C-alpha positions in Angstrom: 0.0 0.0 0.0 1.3 3.5 -0.9 0.7 6.5 1.3 0.7 10.3 0.6 0.5 13.3 2.8 -2.2 15.9 2.3 -0.7 19.5 1.9 -2.1 22.5 3.7 -4.0 23.3 0.5 -5.7 19.9 0.6 -3.5 18.6 -2.2 -1.8 15.2 -2.5 0.6 13.6 -5.0 -0.7 10.5 -6.7 2.2 8.1 -6.7 3.8 7.5 -10.1 2.9 3.9 -10.4 -0.8 4.7 -10.0 -0.6 7.6 -12.5 1.0 5.3 -15.0 -1.5 2.5 -14.4 -4.4 5.0 -15.1 -2.5 6.7 -17.9 -2.9 10.1 -16.1 -1.1 13.1 -17.3 -0.9 16.7 -16.2 -4.2 18.4 -16.8 -6.3 15.2 -16.8 -9.4 15.2 -14.8 -10.2 12.6 -12.2 -13.5 11.6 -10.5 -13.8 10.9 -6.8 -16.4 8.8 -5.0 -16.8 7.3 -1.5 -17.4 3.6 -0.9 -17.8 3.3 2.9 -14.5 4.5 4.4 -12.7 4.3 1.0 -12.0 7.2 -1.3 -12.1 6.0 -4.9 -10.2 7.9 -7.6 -10.7 7.1 -11.3 -10.1 8.7 -14.7 -12.9 11.0 -15.6 -13.9 9.6 -19.0 -16.1 11.6 -21.2 -19.4 9.8 -22.2 -18.8 7.4 -25.0 -21.0 6.2 -27.8 -23.0 3.0 -27.2 -23.8 0.2 -29.6 -27.5 -0.8 -29.2 -29.9 -2.9 -31.2 -32.9 -1.3 -32.8 -35.4 -3.2 -35.0 -32.8 -6.0 -35.4 -30.0 -3.7 -36.5 -27.0 -2.6 -34.5 -26.9 1.2 -34.2 -24.2 3.5 -32.7 -25.9 6.0 -30.3 -23.9 9.1 -29.6 -23.6 10.4 -26.0 -25.5 13.6 -25.0 -24.0 16.7 -26.3 -22.1 15.0 -29.1 -22.1 16.8 -32.5 -24.6 15.4 -35.1 -23.3 12.6 -37.2 -24.4 13.5 -40.7 -23.6 11.2 -43.7 -20.9 13.8 -44.7 -19.2 13.6 -41.3 -19.3 9.8 -41.4 -17.7 9.7 -44.9 -15.0 12.1 -43.8 -14.2 10.0 -40.7 -14.1 6.8 -42.7 -11.8 8.5 -45.3 -9.4 9.7 -42.6 -9.3 6.2 -41.0 -8.8 4.6 -44.4 -6.0 7.0 -45.2 -4.3 6.4 -41.9 -4.6 2.6 -42.4 -3.1 2.8 -45.9 -0.1 4.9 -44.7 0.5 2.5 -41.8 0.4 -0.5 -44.1 2.7 1.1 -46.6 5.2 1.9 -43.9 5.0 -1.6 -42.6 5.8 -3.0 -46.0 8.5 -0.4 -46.9 6.4 1.3 -49.5 6.1 5.0 -50.2 2.6 6.4 -50.9 2.3 9.2 -53.5 0.3 12.3 -52.7 -1.6 14.4 -55.1 1.3 16.9 -55.2 3.9 14.2 -55.6 5.8 13.7 -58.8 4.8 10.0 -58.7 1.2 10.9 -59.4 2.3 12.4 -62.7 3.9 9.1 -63.8 1.2 6.6 -64.6 1.9 3.1 -63.1 4.9 4.3 -61.1 5.5 2.7 -57.7 8.4 3.4 -55.4 9.7 1.4 -52.4 12.1 2.3 -49.6 14.8 0.3 -51.4 14.0 1.6 -54.9 12.6 5.1 -54.7 11.6 6.9 -57.8 
């Protein structure tokens, strides 16, 4: 068991091993609750979306206060995720992806690798 001393301002230092275990960083918010004589501290997580079933279909329900999920927003999110996945896969296989501004795009069928860049 670890101990800490409460300062005159009512502050205490959370031991490093507990901060690491909860992935707490400077500025993070934590929530406190009491269970009998115990003070419980946990990460203050923002509300998350929930997967529910409606009329036999699985539907993702946004938490209160979340921005509306329009088809355009969903398409943008999926495009961002797809782009990030492609970049990660290219790096994992030593490939270089061309961008629209890249000279590679101007050469039809050209593909470069880390070992053989164009």
